[in-house]
N, C-alpha and C positions, 0 to 999 in steps of 0.2 A: 511560665509554661506556655508554649504555643497553643493556640486554639486549633481545633480540627480544620477550620477554614484556612488558617495560616499555613498549616502543614500541607494541606492539599495544594495551596498556591505554590509553595516551595517545590513540591514534587513535580508539579506540572509546568513550572517555568522552564520551558520545554527542553525535554530530553533530546529532541532532534534539532535544537538550535533555533527555534523561531524566536527572534530577539527583537526588541523594540528599536534598538539602535540601527543606524544605517550601515549596511555592509554589502559586499559583493554577493551576487546571486549565482550560486553554483551548487545546486543540490546534489547529494550523492545519488548515483544512478545505478540501479540494480536490474538484473535480468530475472524474470519469473522462471520458476523451475520448469514450467511447461515448454520453455524454449531451450532447455539445457539438458543434453544427454550425450556424454562423451565417454561412456564405458565404465567409469568409476567415479566415486566421490572426489578422489584426488585429481583426476583428469578434469572433472567439472570445475573445480577450484582453480586449477592451473590455467585452463582455457579462459575463464572469465578474467583472471588476473592479467594474462597476456594481452587480452583485448582491451583492457582498461576499465572494466566495470568495478564497482565498489564491492560487489558480492552477489549473492542470490537472495531472492525474496519469494514469497508465497510458496513455500515448501509445503508438501502435503502430509508429511508424517511427523507425529509428535513422539514423545517418550524416548526410548532408546535409539530409534532410527534417527530422530532429530539430533540427539547427542552425538551420534557417529558422524553426521554431516557437519556439525559444528566443529568437531575435532579435526576433520579433514580440511575444512576451510581455515581454521585457526593456523594450522601447520603451513598453509600457503599465504598467511597474512591477509586473509579475506574474511568477509563478514557474512553471516547468515542473519538476514534482517527479520524475517517473519515466517509464521506458520499460518496456514489457511484452514479454518475449521468452521463448522456450522453449530449454531445454538438454536435449539427449539424449546423443549420443555425442561431440559436438564442443563445445568451450568457445566462449563468445561472443568475437568479435574486438574488439580495443580500438577499432578505427576506428568500429565501430557505436555505441559508447557514449561516445566521447571528448567530444562536445559537452556532456555533463553533468559533465565533470571539474571538481573544486574548486567545486561549486555546492551542496553539502549535498544531493545527489540520491540517487536510489535506482534500482536495477534490480529489477523484479519478475519472477521467473522461474518458469515452470511446468516440470514434468517429466512429459511425456505418457507416455513409455515409459522405464522405468529398465532399463538394460542393464549389462553388466560394465564399460563405459567411463564410465558416468554419474558415479560418485563423483569420478573424476579430472577429468572435464570441468567439474563444478560447482566443484571445488576450484580449478582454473585460472581459471575465471571470477571467483571470489571474489578471487583474488590479483591478476589483471589490474585488476579494479575498485578494489582497495585502493590500487594504485599511482596511480590517478586520483582517489583520495579519494571514491569512490562506494560506497555500501553495496549489498549484495545480499540480497534477501529472497525466500525460497521462497514461492510463491503456491499453496497447496493448492486444487485445482480438481476438481470432480466429474467422474468418468469417467477421470481421469488415474491413473497409477501413484502419484503423490503427490497424494492427494485429501483427506487429513485432517490435522489438526494433529499427532496422534501420528506419522503417517508422515513429516511434515516434520521433526519433532524427531529422529526416528531418522536421517534422512539428514544432518541437521546434525551429529549425533554422528559419523557415518561420515566425513564430509568433514573435520571437525575443523579449521576455519579461522575465526579470530576475526571475519572480515568477512562471515560468512554468518549470516543470521537468518531470521525467518519473518514473514509478513504474515497477520494474522487477517482472514478474509473472512466476514462474517456469513451471506451467502446460501449459500455452500458449506458452512459449518459446519452450518447448519440442515438442509441437504440430506443431509449425510453422517453427522452426529454427533447426540448427544442434547443437547437444549437445556439440560437440567439440569446438564450438564457445563461450561457456559460458564466459570464462575469457575475451575474446575480446569484447563482447557486454557490459559487465560491465565496462571495461576500457574506452570504447568509450562513455559511459554515463557520467562517471566522476562525477563532482560535481552536475550534473543534476539528478543523481540518488537520488530521494527523499525517496523512500520506496521500500520494497521487500515483495513478498509473496512466501511461499513455502508450500510443502506438500509431503507426501510420493508419489513416482512415479516409474513406470516401464520404463526403457530405451527402446525405440523402440515402446512403447505403442501408440495406436491410439485413443482409446475411453477414455472418461473421467473416467471411472471406473478403468482404468490402470494408468491414469495420475494424478488423485486426490484421494489420499488414506491417512489414518492416517500416521503421520510422522514416525512411527516405521515400516512401511511397504514399499515394493518396493525396487528395487535395485539401484535407483539413489543415487550416493554418496553425501549425504548431506554435509559431511565435505568439499568436493570440493567447494561447493557454499560458505560455511562459511569462508573457507580459502581465497577465492578470495575477499570476502567482507572485511575481516580483513586486507588483504594486502593493499587495497585501503583506509583503515582507515574509513570505513563506520560505522556510529553510528546511522543511522536512524532506524525507526521502521520496524519490521518484522511481517507480518500477516500470519495466518494459513488459507489456502484455504480449505474449507470443502464442496464445492458444490457436492451434490449427493452422499455423503459418506453414505453407508448403516449402519444400526446398531444403538445402543444406543448412543445418542449424548454425554452424560456425560462420558461414557466409552471411546469413541473415543477421546474426549478432554483430558481426563486423560492420555491415552496412548501417545498422541502427545506431551504433555508438559513434560512428563517423558523422552521421546526421545530427546526433545529439550535440557533439562538440561544435559542429558548424552553427547550430542554432544558438548555443550559448555565446559563441563568438559574435554572431550577428546581433544578439540581444544587447 
């Protein structure tokens, strides 16, 4: 009989393809829901498919609304990668995330306020999700109690569950941490780095208008991030943060995926 440790290892030998053997670096690239709005779920899926994205990530609704989005994206041959939720005192209910079960999917969780009950709530969320074969990634967010990569890694250690990892988010990293520490925080995350989000950004920027831009804009060296991920053999999903980006959404998404493809080619 397999031990609990062995079963955990088998489950976590990564769903998203982080493998020890050498292989090409070409992560699946998703658009955050906050940059996608084309009139209907069917049109959202079709537009992202036509532009060349792998699907949509960081959707905001669970339960039946999530199931409806998945059905529409399935019909278009596209993927719904993740749902974005908060955990405080109460763990996330299975019914909210069940539509993502057995789909190589992810829950991105923020922790706005960390209380005495938070560690247990996050642990139970990780366990519930593991039974549904869904990974859980802490999402460090500016202004929250878990706002930085080191804070997320500390909570991961406290929770001590193999199904809990972290998502690196470029805009929040640049807002809260030192740009020169990029490689260090990624290395410290190691195998707990379940996902990444990026966007165009201006180094030294303070407002979201400077830190969240289409991927072809800003002076942050995107190749630096991609090289660091390639070096650590990361093959998890990458999402495009689109919060508050002005202008036509289709145009922004088109420019961003063109920039993504150029970056991969240059890499």
